[in-house]
N, C-alpha and C positions, 0 to 999 in steps of 0.2 A: 289708393285716393283720398285727395282732402276737398273738400269743397266748402267753401264759408258763406255765408246769408244771414245779416242779421245777427253774428255773432258766434253761428252753429259751424262745427266742423262735425261732419262724418267721416268716421275711419272702420274701414273692412277687416282690421284684426281683431277677430274673435274674443282674444285674451285684452283686450284694451277696451276702454269708454268709449258706447255706442255713439256718445253725444256731448260735445267739450264746447262749454259757450265762455266769450272773450269776456272779461268784468275789468272796467277803470276802479280805481280808488285815487281818488281826487281829494282836494281842501287846500288850507293853505299853509304855509309852515310852520312845520311843529309842531301840527293835528294833530298827529299818529299814526300815518302811512305809513311807515315800514313798520312801525310797528303789530299795527291789522296784518297785513301781508304774510309778517313772519310769523304771525301767533296762530294762523289758521295751516299756513302751507302745510302738506305732508312729505312734501321734500323742502330738502333746504333751500330757502329763496336765494336767491341772487339778487344783490342790494350792489348800488354804485354811488356810494358813500362817500364823501371828502369831507376832511377838517373843515371849517368853515376858517377862513383867512381873513386877516386886515381888513382886504379890502373888500370880500363880501360883506364884513359888518357894516360896510359903507352903503351896502344899497340893500340888507336883508333888514327886515322890520325883525327885531329881536327882544320886542317888548312882553311880557311875558310866559318866554320860554329862555329868560337869560341861561337856563342850565344845558342849554342844547349847543353842543360843539360838533356836529357833524350835518351833513347835509345830501340830499339824492339828489346828482348832477344828470343824471339819465332818466332811471326807471328803476322799482322792484316788482322784481317775478316771482312768482308763486302759482301752488296749483290745491286745489282741495276737492277730492270727491264727494258730494253732497249724498247722493244715494248710488245704487248701481245702476250703474249706466251712463252716468251724470257727474261729467269735472268741471268744474270752472279753472279757466287760469286767469289769475290774479294778476293786473299790469298797474302798478303804484305811479303817479306821474309825481314830479316836479312839482314843488309851492311855489318855488318865487318866479315874479313876473319875468326873469331874464332867460326862464327855461321854456316858458309857454308855448313857442315855436316850434317845440316836442309835440305837444297834445294834439295836433293834428295826424301825427301819425300811429300812434298809439290809440287812436278812437276806433282806427279804420275795421270795421268791422266786429266793432263791441255791440255786445248786447244789450248793455246798459252798465250804470254806473253809479259808485257809492262817493256821496259827498260828506268826507269828515266836518264834523264841526267843532267847537270851543266855544261854550257857551262865553268864554271872558275875550273873544276872538271875535265874536260872532260876523264883524262884516270881512275877515278873510276867507269867507267860502263864497261870498257875491261873487267872485270871477268865476267859479268853478261851475255853481249853480245859472251864471248867464250862460256859459260857454255849451251849458248840454240842453239848457232851453232852447237857443237857438238852432241846434243843431237836429232837435226833438230827439235827442239819445235821452232813453227813459232814466230817472235814476231816484235813488232812496238819499237821505240826510239822515246819517248818524251822526246823534249828538255824544262826543265821547267825553262821559261825567270824568273829567279830571280831579283830584285830589281840593278840595276846596273850592269848587265853580258849585255856581248854586244851580239845581238840578232843574231848567226849566221844563216848564211842563210840554209838551209837543206842539202843544194849539199857539203857544207861547211866537216858538220856534217858526212855526210856520207863517204866521201876520208878522212877524221882524223879517223873515228874507222873501216876503212877499211869493210864494209860493203857488204854482199852479193848482187848482182846487184839486185834489185828490193826489199832491204826492206825500209818500208815506213818512214821516218822522222817526224814527226811532230814538231811545237810548240805548247807550252802551260800552262796553270797558274795551278798549282795544285791546288791550292784555290779554286777556280770557276769550279760549277760542270758543267754546260755544258762546260765548256773546256774539264776538266776530260771526260766527259761522249762522247764526238767528239770524243777523243782519243781510248777508250771502241770500240766503232761503226768502226773506222778504223781497228782498231787491228780482232777483230770478221771476217770482211770482206775478210781481206788479209790471218788470216788463213784458213779461209772456203776453199779460192781458193785453197791454199798451200796443206791441204787435200786432195781437190776432185783430184787436179792433181797428190800429189800421188795414189792414191786410184787405178786410171786410169792406170795409169802404172806400177801397179800390179796386173792388168788382163790381161793386153799386151801380 
């Protein structure tokens, strides 16, 4: 029997993880969502990538990611065990505007989200930040440090995105499993504190 609450799923199978958390990986087009999910996943990740078409090029802003030839059209999916008894199910969201209708479905039951940011195209993550803030879904901003991009200090990104006080901003390399895992651990810790605080407020 599986029950879900705030991204949690408890199982009665003694050989499986006692607790599974649903996490979203969001951000702009070409920011590294598929790369992050693939890098950290301990199972072969599910990908729904398609080649960019000429029609898509008319509506997708590929500035700064000119070498990108594929795009996620539904979601990416992966799984990682953080520690014994705790696993994360990762759902990478599509980045283009025309696929945002999928976000509501993917966000159901999510504990929190990682918003990937590219400092060369920082404005591209505004929609994801707004989405999670308006729905009160805890999130961290993970700055994917692309080659050639200036390594912005966390405080600069915090100000530029006008984030709520306390929202974590971390630097990462989406290609590196250890770096991605650290981002996910930071999110779980932050989201856990946020959900606990809301629960306490609701019973006062």
